[in-house]
C-alpha positions in Angstrom: 18.6 -1.8 -11.4 16.8 -5.1 -11.1 13.7 -5.3 -8.9 11.5 -8.0 -7.5 7.9 -8.3 -6.2 6.7 -9.8 -2.9 3.1 -10.8 -3.1 1.0 -12.0 -0.1 -2.2 -14.0 -0.4 -4.4 -14.4 2.7 -5.8 -17.9 3.0 -8.9 -16.9 5.0 -11.1 -19.5 6.8 -12.5 -20.8 3.5 -11.1 -21.1 0.0 -13.6 -18.5 -1.2 -11.9 -15.9 1.1 -8.5 -16.4 -0.5 -7.2 -13.2 -2.1 -4.1 -11.1 -2.7 -3.8 -8.5 0.1 -0.2 -7.4 -0.3 2.1 -6.6 -3.2 5.3 -4.5 -3.0 8.3 -3.9 -5.2 11.8 -4.1 -3.8 15.3 -3.3 -5.1 17.6 -6.2 -5.8 19.9 -4.8 -3.0 17.4 -6.1 -0.4 18.8 -9.6 -0.6 18.1 -10.7 2.9 14.4 -9.9 2.6 14.1 -11.8 -0.6 16.0 -14.8 0.8 13.7 -14.9 3.9 10.5 -14.7 1.9 11.6 -17.4 -0.5 12.7 -19.6 2.5 9.6 -19.2 4.7 6.8 -19.0 2.0 4.4 -17.4 4.4 3.4 -16.1 7.9 1.0 -18.1 10.1 -1.5 -16.4 12.4 -2.7 -17.8 15.7 -6.3 -18.4 14.3 -5.0 -20.8 11.7 -5.0 -18.5 8.7 -1.8 -17.7 6.7 -0.3 -15.0 4.6 1.3 -17.0 1.8 4.2 -15.1 0.2 5.5 -15.5 -3.3 8.5 -13.7 -4.8 9.2 -13.1 -8.5 11.5 -10.8 -10.6 10.0 -7.7 -12.2 10.1 -7.6 -16.0 11.9 -4.6 -17.5 9.7 -1.5 -17.3 6.9 -3.5 -15.7 4.3 -1.3 -13.8 3.1 -3.0 -10.6 0.0 -2.0 -8.7 1.3 -2.0 -5.1 -0.8 -3.0 -2.1 1.5 -2.3 0.9 -0.9 -3.7 3.5 1.4 -6.0 5.4 4.8 -4.4 4.8 5.6 -3.9 8.5 4.6 -7.4 9.4 6.7 -8.9 6.6 9.8 -6.8 7.4 9.5 -7.5 11.2 9.2 -11.2 10.6 12.2 -11.1 8.2 14.3 -9.1 10.7 13.7 -11.6 13.5 13.8 -14.6 11.0 10.4 -16.0 12.2 7.4 -17.2 10.2 4.5 -17.0 12.8 2.9 -14.1 14.6 3.4 -15.8 17.9 7.2 -16.1 17.3 7.3 -12.5 16.3 5.6 -11.4 19.5 8.0 -13.5 21.5 11.0 -12.1 19.7 9.9 -8.5 20.2 9.1 -9.1 23.9 12.6 -10.7 24.4 14.2 -7.7 22.7 12.2 -5.3 25.0 13.2 -7.3 28.1 16.8 -7.2 27.0 16.7 -3.4 26.5 15.0 -2.7 29.8 17.3 -5.1 31.6 20.4 -3.5 30.2 19.2 0.1 31.1 
């Protein structure tokens, strides 16, 4: 089954701080996650830093050293279709408000 890699590079405050902090392998069946990552190209933080995302196909039998540091953040942003931490917090708060209002 085909696979793809999502890699996240944190920009930091200076170019010397730029480094890869996230790398995960996903099945080709996760089409929505891949489409979101290719569309947004990254997640912005409130302090001006960014997690720049790149997506590429795995080569056959390629071994990938995974760094799953930001998996939850990436999946949550993809679920709510947002590309900033502020927008994610607002979307989660709206969902909680809707859930408590409906109860």
